[in-house]
C-alpha positions as CSV (number, residue, x, y, z in Angstrom):
1,M,-15.8,-134.5,159.1
2,E,-12.1,-133.8,158.6
3,A,-10.8,-130.3,158.3
4,G,-11.7,-129.0,154.9
5,V,-14.4,-127.2,153.0
6,G,-16.8,-127.1,155.9
7,E,-14.4,-126.2,158.7
8,E,-16.1,-123.2,160.2
9,D,-13.1,-121.6,161.8
10,S,-10.9,-121.5,158.7
11,P,-11.0,-118.4,156.5
12,L,-12.2,-119.1,152.9
13,P,-8.8,-118.4,151.1
14,C,-7.1,-120.9,153.5
15,V,-9.7,-123.6,152.9
16,L,-9.5,-123.1,149.1
17,S,-5.8,-123.2,148.9
18,R,-5.8,-126.6,150.4
19,F,-7.5,-127.8,147.3
20,Q,-5.5,-125.6,144.8
21,L,-8.7,-123.5,144.3
22,S,-9.0,-119.7,144.3
23,E,-11.9,-117.2,144.6
24,D,-11.0,-115.7,141.3
25,Y,-10.2,-118.7,139.1
26,G,-11.8,-121.7,140.7
27,F,-10.2,-124.9,139.3
28,L,-8.3,-122.9,136.6
29,L,-4.5,-122.7,137.1
30,P,-4.0,-118.9,137.9
31,S,-1.6,-117.2,135.5
32,P,-0.1,-120.3,133.9
33,L,3.6,-120.1,132.8
34,T,4.1,-119.9,129.0
35,E,7.8,-120.9,128.8
36,L,9.9,-123.6,130.5
37,P,13.4,-123.0,131.8
38,A,16.2,-123.0,129.1
39,P,17.2,-126.6,129.4
40,Y,13.7,-127.6,128.1
41,G,14.1,-125.5,124.9
42,P,13.9,-128.6,122.7
43,W,10.4,-129.4,124.0
44,M,9.2,-125.9,123.7
45,D,10.6,-125.5,120.1
46,I,8.6,-128.5,118.9
47,A,5.5,-127.5,120.9
48,H,5.3,-124.1,119.3
49,E,5.4,-125.7,115.8
50,L,3.0,-128.6,116.5
51,P,0.2,-127.8,114.0
52,Q,2.6,-127.3,111.2
53,L,4.7,-130.3,112.1
54,I,1.6,-132.5,112.2
55,A,0.2,-131.2,109.0
56,S,3.5,-131.8,107.1
57,H,3.9,-135.3,108.7
58,R,7.2,-134.3,110.3
59,L,6.4,-134.4,114.0
60,R,7.5,-138.0,114.6
61,A,10.8,-137.4,112.9
62,R,11.4,-134.3,115.1
63,I,10.5,-136.1,118.3
64,H,12.9,-139.0,117.4
65,Q,15.7,-136.4,117.1
66,M,14.7,-134.8,120.5
67,P,17.4,-135.1,123.2
68,Q,16.6,-137.2,126.3
69,L,15.8,-134.7,129.0
70,S,15.3,-135.3,132.7
71,S,12.4,-133.6,134.6
72,R,14.7,-132.9,137.6
73,H,15.3,-129.3,136.7
74,L,11.6,-128.5,136.9
75,Q,10.6,-126.6,140.0
76,G,7.2,-125.8,141.4
77,R,3.6,-126.6,140.4
78,E,3.5,-124.1,137.5
79,E,6.6,-125.5,135.8
80,L,5.4,-129.0,136.2
81,H,1.9,-128.2,134.8
82,L,3.4,-126.5,131.7
83,A,5.8,-129.4,131.2
84,H,2.8,-131.8,131.4
85,L,0.8,-129.7,129.0
86,V,3.7,-129.6,126.5
87,L,4.5,-133.3,126.8
88,S,0.9,-134.3,126.5
89,F,0.4,-132.3,123.3
90,L,3.6,-133.8,121.9
91,T,2.3,-137.2,122.7
92,M,-1.1,-136.7,121.1
93,G,0.5,-135.3,118.0
94,Y,2.9,-138.2,117.9
95,L,0.2,-140.8,118.2
96,W,-2.3,-139.3,115.8
97,Q,-0.1,-137.6,113.2
98,E,-1.2,-140.2,110.6
99,G,-4.8,-140.6,111.7
100,E,-6.3,-143.6,113.4
101,E,-5.1,-145.9,110.6
102,G,-1.4,-144.9,111.2
103,T,-1.1,-145.3,115.0
104,V,2.0,-146.5,116.7
105,K,2.4,-149.0,119.5
106,V,5.4,-147.4,121.3
107,L,5.9,-143.9,122.7
108,P,9.7,-143.3,122.4
109,R,11.8,-143.2,125.5
110,N,12.9,-139.5,125.1
111,L,9.2,-138.5,125.3
112,A,7.8,-141.3,127.5
113,V,10.2,-141.2,130.4
114,P,10.0,-137.4,131.2
115,F,6.2,-137.5,130.6
116,W,5.9,-140.3,133.1
117,E,8.2,-138.5,135.6
118,V,6.2,-135.2,135.4
119,S,2.9,-137.1,135.6
120,Q,4.0,-138.9,138.7
121,A,5.0,-135.6,140.3
122,L,1.6,-134.1,139.6
123,G,-0.5,-137.2,140.3
124,L,-1.9,-137.1,136.8
125,P,-1.9,-139.8,134.1
126,P,0.6,-139.6,131.2
127,I,-2.0,-138.4,128.6
128,L,-3.7,-135.2,127.7
129,S,-6.5,-134.4,130.1
130,H,-8.9,-131.6,130.8
131,A,-6.4,-130.3,133.4
132,D,-3.9,-129.7,130.6
133,F,-6.1,-128.9,127.7
134,V,-8.2,-126.2,129.4
135,L,-7.1,-125.5,133.0
136,A,-3.4,-124.9,132.3
137,N,-3.5,-123.9,128.6
138,W,-4.4,-120.2,128.6
139,R,-2.8,-116.8,128.7
140,R,-3.9,-113.2,128.5
141,K,-2.9,-111.2,125.4
142,D,-2.9,-108.1,127.5
143,P,-1.7,-109.1,131.0
144,S,-3.7,-106.3,132.6
145,G,-6.8,-107.0,130.5
146,P,-9.9,-109.0,131.4
147,L,-10.5,-112.7,131.3
148,E,-12.6,-112.5,128.1
149,I,-12.2,-114.5,125.0
150,E,-11.0,-111.5,122.9
151,N,-8.1,-111.1,125.4
152,L,-7.2,-114.8,125.6
153,D,-5.1,-117.2,123.7
154,T,-3.9,-120.8,124.2
155,I,-0.3,-121.5,125.1
156,I,0.1,-124.7,123.0
157,S,-2.0,-125.7,120.1
158,L,-2.8,-128.7,117.8
159,P,-4.4,-128.9,114.4
160,G,-7.8,-127.1,114.2
161,G,-6.8,-123.5,114.0
162,E,-9.3,-121.0,115.3
163,S,-11.9,-123.7,116.0
164,L,-9.5,-125.4,118.4
165,R,-8.7,-122.1,120.0
166,G,-12.4,-121.4,120.4
167,F,-13.1,-124.9,121.8
168,I,-10.5,-124.5,124.5
169,L,-11.3,-121.0,125.4
170,V,-15.1,-121.3,125.5
171,T,-14.6,-124.4,127.8
172,L,-12.3,-122.2,129.9
173,L,-15.1,-119.6,130.2
174,V,-17.5,-122.3,131.3
175,E,-15.0,-123.1,134.1
176,K,-14.7,-119.4,135.0
177,A,-18.5,-119.0,135.1
178,A,-18.6,-121.9,137.6
179,V,-16.4,-120.1,140.2
180,P,-19.3,-118.4,142.1
181,G,-20.9,-121.9,142.3
182,I,-17.8,-123.4,143.8
183,M,-17.7,-120.6,146.4
184,A,-21.4,-121.3,147.0
185,I,-20.6,-125.0,147.8
186,V,-18.3,-124.0,150.5
187,R,-20.8,-121.6,152.0
188,A,-23.6,-124.1,151.7
189,I,-21.7,-126.8,153.6
190,R,-20.8,-124.4,156.4
191,A,-24.4,-123.3,156.6
192,V,-25.7,-126.8,156.9
193,Q,-23.2,-127.5,159.7
194,Q,-24.2,-124.3,161.5
195,L,-28.0,-124.8,160.9
196,D,-28.0,-121.4,159.2
197,N,-30.8,-121.7,156.7
198,E,-30.7,-118.0,155.7
199,T,-27.1,-118.3,154.6
200,L,-27.9,-121.7,153.0
201,H,-30.7,-120.2,151.0
202,Q,-28.4,-117.5,149.7
203,A,-25.7,-120.1,148.8
204,L,-28.2,-122.1,146.8
205,Q,-29.4,-119.1,144.9
206,G,-25.7,-118.4,144.0
207,L,-25.2,-122.0,142.9
208,A,-28.3,-121.9,140.6
209,A,-27.2,-118.6,139.1
210,A,-23.7,-119.8,138.5
211,T,-25.0,-123.0,136.7
212,G,-27.1,-120.8,134.5
213,D,-24.1,-118.6,133.7
214,M,-22.2,-121.8,132.7
215,G,-24.9,-122.5,130.2
216,K,-24.7,-119.0,128.7
217,A,-20.9,-119.4,128.4
218,L,-21.3,-122.8,126.7
219,Q,-23.6,-121.2,124.1
220,R,-20.6,-119.3,122.7
221,M,-19.3,-122.5,121.3
222,H,-21.5,-121.8,118.3
223,D,-19.7,-118.6,117.6
224,Y,-16.1,-119.9,117.7
225,V,-16.1,-123.6,116.7
226,D,-16.8,-125.0,113.2
227,P,-18.6,-128.4,113.7
228,A,-16.9,-129.9,110.6
229,V,-13.4,-129.0,111.9
230,F,-14.2,-130.2,115.4
231,Y,-15.6,-133.6,114.1
232,S,-13.0,-134.2,111.4
233,V,-9.8,-132.6,112.8
234,I,-9.9,-131.9,116.6
235,R,-11.6,-134.9,118.1
236,I,-8.9,-137.5,117.2
237,F,-6.2,-135.5,119.0
238,L,-8.3,-135.7,122.2
239,S,-8.6,-139.5,121.9
240,G,-7.0,-141.9,124.2
241,W,-5.9,-145.5,124.1
242,R,-8.4,-147.1,126.3
243,D,-11.8,-148.3,124.9
244,N,-10.6,-147.2,121.5
245,P,-10.7,-149.8,118.7
246,A,-8.0,-147.9,116.9
247,M,-5.5,-148.8,119.7
248,P,-6.9,-152.0,121.2
249,D,-3.7,-152.9,122.9
250,G,-3.0,-149.5,124.5
251,L,0.4,-147.8,124.3
252,L,3.9,-149.0,125.4
253,Y,5.7,-146.2,127.2
254,E,9.3,-147.1,126.3
255,G,11.7,-147.0,129.3
256,V,8.7,-146.9,131.8
257,S,7.0,-150.2,131.5
258,D,7.4,-153.5,129.6
259,E,3.7,-153.8,129.1
260,P,1.4,-151.4,127.3
261,M,-0.8,-149.1,129.3
262,A,-4.3,-147.8,128.5
263,F,-5.6,-144.3,129.4
264,S,-8.8,-142.5,128.5
265,G,-8.7,-139.4,126.3
266,G,-9.7,-135.9,127.3
267,S,-13.3,-135.5,128.3
268,A,-15.6,-132.9,129.8
269,A,-16.3,-135.5,132.5
270,Q,-12.8,-134.8,133.8
271,S,-13.9,-131.3,134.8
272,T,-14.2,-131.2,138.6
273,V,-17.1,-128.7,138.5
274,L,-20.0,-131.0,137.8
275,H,-18.7,-133.7,140.1
276,A,-18.7,-131.1,142.9
277,F,-22.2,-129.9,142.1
278,D,-23.5,-133.5,141.9
279,E,-22.0,-134.4,145.3
280,L,-23.4,-131.4,147.0
281,L,-26.9,-131.9,145.6
282,G,-26.9,-135.7,146.2
283,I,-27.4,-136.6,142.6
284,R,-27.2,-140.3,142.0
285,H,-26.4,-141.6,138.5
286,S,-26.8,-145.1,137.1
287,Q,-24.2,-147.7,138.0
288,E,-22.6,-147.5,134.5
289,S,-22.4,-143.7,134.5
290,T,-21.1,-143.6,138.0
291,A,-18.4,-146.0,137.2
292,F,-17.3,-143.9,134.2
293,L,-17.5,-140.6,136.2
294,H,-15.5,-142.0,139.1
295,R,-12.8,-143.3,136.7
296,M,-12.6,-139.8,135.2
297,R,-11.7,-138.4,138.7
298,D,-8.3,-140.2,138.2
299,Y,-7.6,-137.6,135.5
300,M,-8.1,-134.6,137.9
301,P,-5.3,-133.0,139.8
302,P,-5.3,-134.8,143.2
303,P,-6.3,-131.6,145.2
304,H,-9.3,-131.1,143.0
305,R,-10.3,-134.7,143.5
306,A,-9.9,-134.3,147.2
307,F,-12.3,-131.3,147.1
308,V,-15.0,-133.6,145.7
309,E,-14.2,-136.3,148.2
310,E,-14.5,-133.7,151.0
311,I,-18.0,-132.7,149.8
312,C,-18.9,-136.4,149.9
313,R,-18.0,-136.6,153.6
314,A,-20.0,-133.4,154.5
315,P,-23.5,-133.7,156.0
316,S,-26.2,-134.3,153.4
317,L,-27.6,-131.1,152.0
318,R,-30.5,-132.9,150.5
319,Q,-31.4,-134.6,153.9
320,H,-31.1,-131.2,155.6
321,V,-33.5,-129.6,153.2
322,L,-36.0,-132.5,153.5
323,C,-35.8,-132.4,157.3
324,S,-36.1,-128.6,157.5
325,G,-39.6,-128.5,156.2
326,D,-38.7,-125.1,154.8
327,A,-40.5,-124.6,151.5
328,R,-38.2,-121.7,150.5
329,L,-35.1,-123.9,151.0
330,R,-36.8,-126.8,149.0
331,A,-37.5,-124.4,146.1
332,A,-34.0,-123.1,146.1
333,F,-32.6,-126.6,146.1
334,N,-34.8,-127.6,143.2
335,R,-33.7,-124.5,141.3
336,C,-30.1,-125.8,141.6
337,V,-31.1,-129.3,140.4
338,A,-33.2,-127.9,137.5
339,A,-30.4,-125.6,136.4
340,L,-27.9,-128.5,136.4
341,A,-30.3,-130.6,134.4
342,D,-30.8,-127.7,132.0
343,F,-27.0,-127.4,131.6
344,R,-26.7,-131.1,130.8
345,S,-29.6,-130.8,128.3
346,Y,-27.8,-128.0,126.5
347,H,-24.6,-130.0,126.5
348,I,-26.5,-132.7,124.7
349,T,-27.6,-130.1,122.1
350,I,-24.0,-129.0,121.6
351,V,-22.7,-132.6,121.3
352,T,-25.5,-133.4,118.8
353,K,-24.5,-130.5,116.6
354,Y,-20.8,-131.1,116.8
355,I,-20.9,-134.9,116.4
356,A,-24.1,-136.2,115.0
357,V,-25.0,-133.3,112.7
358,A,-21.3,-132.7,111.8
359,K,-20.9,-136.4,110.9
360,A,-23.9,-136.3,108.5
361,K,-22.6,-133.1,106.9
362,V,-19.0,-134.4,106.5
363,G,-20.4,-137.7,105.1
364,R,-22.4,-135.8,102.4
365,V,-19.7,-133.5,101.2
366,G,-16.7,-135.7,101.9
367,A,-13.8,-134.9,104.2
368,G,-12.2,-132.4,101.9
369,P,-9.6,-130.1,103.4
370,V,-10.5,-130.8,107.0
371,G,-9.4,-134.4,106.9
372,K,-10.9,-137.8,107.4
373,P,-12.9,-138.2,110.6
374,P,-12.0,-141.1,112.9
375,A,-14.3,-144.1,112.5
376,A,-13.4,-145.5,115.9
377,L,-15.1,-142.5,117.5
378,E,-18.4,-142.9,115.6
379,A,-20.5,-143.5,118.7
380,K,-18.1,-142.7,121.5
381,G,-16.8,-139.6,123.3
382,T,-13.1,-138.9,123.4
383,G,-13.0,-140.2,126.9
384,G,-14.3,-143.6,125.7
385,S,-18.0,-143.4,126.9
386,H,-21.0,-144.2,124.7
387,I,-21.6,-140.5,124.5
388,F,-25.3,-139.9,123.9
389,R,-26.4,-142.8,126.1
390,F,-24.1,-141.5,128.8
391,L,-25.1,-137.8,128.5
392,K,-28.8,-138.6,128.5
393,S,-28.5,-140.9,131.4
394,V,-26.7,-138.3,133.6
395,R,-29.2,-135.6,132.5
396,D,-32.2,-137.8,133.4
397,S,-30.7,-138.9,136.8
398,T,-30.1,-135.2,137.6
399,R,-33.8,-134.5,137.0
400,D,-34.6,-137.4,139.4
401,G,-32.8,-135.4,142.1
402,L,-35.6,-132.9,142.4
403,I,-37.4,-132.9,145.8
404,S,-41.1,-133.4,145.2
405,S,-43.4,-131.0,147.1
């Protein structure tokens, strides 16, 4: 294989840095910037008022008055990521300010052009993605304090108040819980290459434990996110303009293209973590699910996508375990697969509560102060997939990855 996650002579920090990973933060952007340089004050001023501007239906007017700024003064990955975060939130607010029945067909030039420029520089699409919403959208309240939800806040927000904050930060904690699992992947690949079954066994134990901890982190969604607010308020601002009946023709980025473009909305399927786990364990999903998951990789930062591709090129862990005849290795491998299937089952439980149950509840009591839920998302996730069919399919195909004794 090419030099990468399994290169045995490279120290771990060096290997991880090639993929913009760290031992402490995994795929999270370490210590994201919270302010852009002074020339970008007009963007930041609007971004800090987003929920109020959307609620008062004034955001579109403010954006129309925004000066045309170039991205050329942005320097370094951190500034580019913050600019992408800000411009993506402005875009989602602009598109969905009036709900799905009041969408627009054109993103104005003063927003579209710099958003496109920043997106090209980062290798990301010009739409809000998991990389913006979660990975780059956090800060510590006390800079010296712990990475715990009580000491965390978002940098930029949208309508949804404390439930939106909770949704972002609980998802961040799931990413943080995955970090030991990411480190275990690197160790496991090296161990397979070196035929070191003792180290491989330890790595698989670490991967299973990390997957379990991700599930525990996800449970905190119940404590911080109101299902009615998520369903009626938050979801629409994560929606894209591909596979969305509310925007069947996509979106014209003025000054960028003469034809509309279509991009998927934010989705948990854009998180690199489960893609990496699947590839290591050799999980094979259905053709439809695989096509959707591979399309979601286009919404990852390119170095993260490269990490998954590097795992694909590594020697097969599953084949190594099968050929080893080692019952202890097989049991450890199966614990990893079972833990991943359990995590996906719990994700279905969460989605059921926050979409199906919330939909029924909102339907009984009416939208009220939380707004009108988007009809175009009745059966779909914000990324455009048929959500329950997709989630159950990937859970079931994960279970199929168990090695029978």
